[in-house]
N, C-alpha and C positions, 0 to 999 in steps of 0.2 A: 757685462760692464762692471768695473770695480769702482766703488764709491769711497770717498773719505767720510768717515763718521768720527766725530770727536764726542766722547761720552764721559759723563761724571755720574757715578752711582752713589747713593747715600750710604753712610757707614752703618745705618740701622734700617731695619725693614719697617717702613712707615705705612705701607699699604696705600700710598698715594698714587694718583694718576700720573703717568709719565708725561714728559713734555718734549716735543720735537720743535727745534728752532730752524727756520728757513731764512737764509740770508738774501740780501738784495743785489742789485746789479753792481758789477765791479768788485764784489766781495766774495768771501768763502766762509766755511765753517769757523775759521779763525776768529771772526769778529764776535762770536758768542763765547769763545773759549776763555777770554781774559777775565771776564767778570760773571756773566750770567750762568754758565754751566757750573762752576764750583759753588756759586751762591745758591742755586736751586738745589744742588745736591746737599749742601749744608742744611737746607730747610727740609730735607727728607724726600726730595723728588729725584727720580731717575731722569737725567737731562741729557739730551742728545742733539747735536747739530750736524746737519748734512751739508756737504759741498755738492751743489748741483753739478751735473755733467759739464765738463769743460772748465770747472772752477777748482781752486785749491789743488788737492792731490787726487781728485777724481779723474777717471778716464774721460775722453771726449773732446780733448783740446783741438784735435785735428778737424773736427766737424762742428766747431762752436758756431760758426756763422750760418750753418744750416739748421741749427737747433731752434725749435719752436717752443712756445709756452706749453703746449701739450706734452712735449718731451720733459719739461721741468715738472709738470704734474705727475708724469709717470715716475720720475725720480722720487717724489714724495711718497708715492704708492709703495715703492721699494723700501723706503725708510720706515714707513709705518709698519710694514711687515716684520720688522726686526723686533717689535715690542710684543710682550705677552698679552698686553691689553691696549686698547686704543688710546693714543696720546692726545692731549691738548696740543694744538698746532699753532705756533707763533710765527708770524711772517713779518719781515721788515721790508719796507719799500717795494721793490719788485717781488720780493718773497711774499709780501702781502697779497699781491695779485695772484701769485701761484696758489697760495692758501685758499683764496676765494674760489678759484677755479676748481681746486681739489674738492672743496666742500659742496660744490654743486652736485656732485655725483657720489660722494662718500660720506658716511656718518662719522662723527667725531664728538667727543664729550663737549668740546668748545673750541673756538678759534679766537686768536688775538691778532689784531692788526696794528703794527707800530709804524707810524709815518708811512702809511701804505699808499700804493697806487690806488686811486679811487675808482669806483665802478665805471665812471665816464671816461677813464683812460688818461693819457698823458699829453693830449694836445695843448691844454692851457699851460702846463709846465714847459713843454717844448717851445711854445711861443715866448714865454717869459725868459727862458734861457737864451733863445735866439736873439732877442732884443739886447741882451747884455753881452753875449759872446757870439756874435754872428759868424766869425771865422771858424771858431771851434766847432760850431754846429754844422757849418757847411762842409767841414772836413769829414764829418760822419757819412756824407754821401759816398765816400769811398768804401762803404759797408764796414766801417769800424766805429765802435762806440767810445773807444779810448780817448779821442781828442777832447772830449768834454771834461775829462778829469786828468789830463795828461801832465800837469805840473802840480807841485805841492800847493801852490797858491789856489789853483782851481779846485783841488781836492779839499782844501780847507774851507773854501767858500761853499762847496756843495754839502759837505758832511759834518764839519766841526765848528765849534765856537771859535771866535777870533783869538781868544786867550789860550788856546791849546799850546802846551809847551812845544818848542821846535823839535826836540828830540822825539817826543811822542808822535808828532805829525810825520816826521821822517820815517819812523818805524811803521806807522800805518800805511803811509804812501807806498812803501816798498812792497806791500801786499796787494795793493790795488791792481786790477788786471783788466784785460780786454773782456768784452761781453758780446752777446749775440745781437746783431742788427735785426735779424728776423724776429726776435722777441720784442724788440723795440717797435716794430711794425705791428705785432700782435697787440701791444699796449696802446698804440695809437688808435686802434679800432677794429683790427682784424679778429681779435679774440677777447672781447671784454667780459668781465664778470656779469653774472645774472643773479643778483642777490635774492630774488624771489625763490630760487631753487635751493637756497641754503637753509637748512633746518637747525644747525648748531647755534647755540647762543654765542654772541660775538662781543668782544671788548675792543673798542677803538680808541687808540691813544695817538696823540699828536705832540709835536715839539713846538714850543712857542716861537723859536727863532729858525724854523726850518726854511731854507731857501728853495727847496725842491717842491714840497707840497704845502700850499697855503692853508691857513686856518679854515677858510671857506671850503677847500677841497676835503679836508679831514672831516669837517662837519657834514658835508654831503655824503661821505662814506658812512658815517654813523647813521644818518637818516635812512639810508638805503637798507640798513639792517635793523631798523626799528629801535635804535638806542641813541645815547648822547655821547659825543666825543669828550674825552678828558685830555687836558693839555698840561704839559710840564713847561713852565716859563723858564727863560734863560737857558734853553737847551736847543741844540742843533739837531740835524737830521739823524746822525748815528747815535740814537738814544741809548744803545747798549754799550757805547764807548765813552760817552760824555761823562763829565764829573758827577752828574746827578743820576747815574745809571741805577743806583741802589733804590731810589724812590720809584723808578719804573718797575723794577723787579718786584718790589714789595707790593705795588698796586696789583700786578698780575697775580701774585700769590694770594693776596687778600681776596681778590675776585674769585679765584678758583676755590679757595676755602669756603667762601660764601655759598658756593654751589655744591659743597661736599666732595670736591674732587681732590 
């Protein structure tokens, strides 16, 4: 299987730990390419974003609805194998769930969860979205996850702040795609994270205006990993694309430096 990898390498050899970025549902490696990858490279890190199978320019579109969370974990295994040394792994949203599952059985210098699926899964989130958009959620019973984000207005509500410029929203929405209903079932409860198996230190970050995962859910994630959640106010779910993205990137870099990575 061929995968899409978007990489940025530093212009100088800093000897720093590389960083692998894993996107969330409906996204691809593109969401890291605009800000995070060049910024981390500028700071001396080899930064790489993977498009999971069936996403972006990776193979696997034809089997997307059969794809499981375990398949996404296998994709991360492939990506990690590209590095000369083990990378810090950063996961956003569903990608955070994938990172948690990967770290159950693999060593890594550290893991970062950004607006991540919590260890208890997405039942509370699903209930909250169903109350607000019952028809869109009912349409997913056709084994398609796209109805939940099928219009620019729904995508704005899910991922972005209200004041996002229309041109930028249109550009991002054009990249939003279908995703695996099977993985959604895994996140409901079929294949939940087991934090006690994770040995890597974890940084848990949340967005103050996230409509997908509440403050309580992010705090529960942090407790499961023996740490405290850190929140960025006035920021929506797609923390790597929001106006305050630099503060998020700087916090990750500062945390990594604090551990000598």
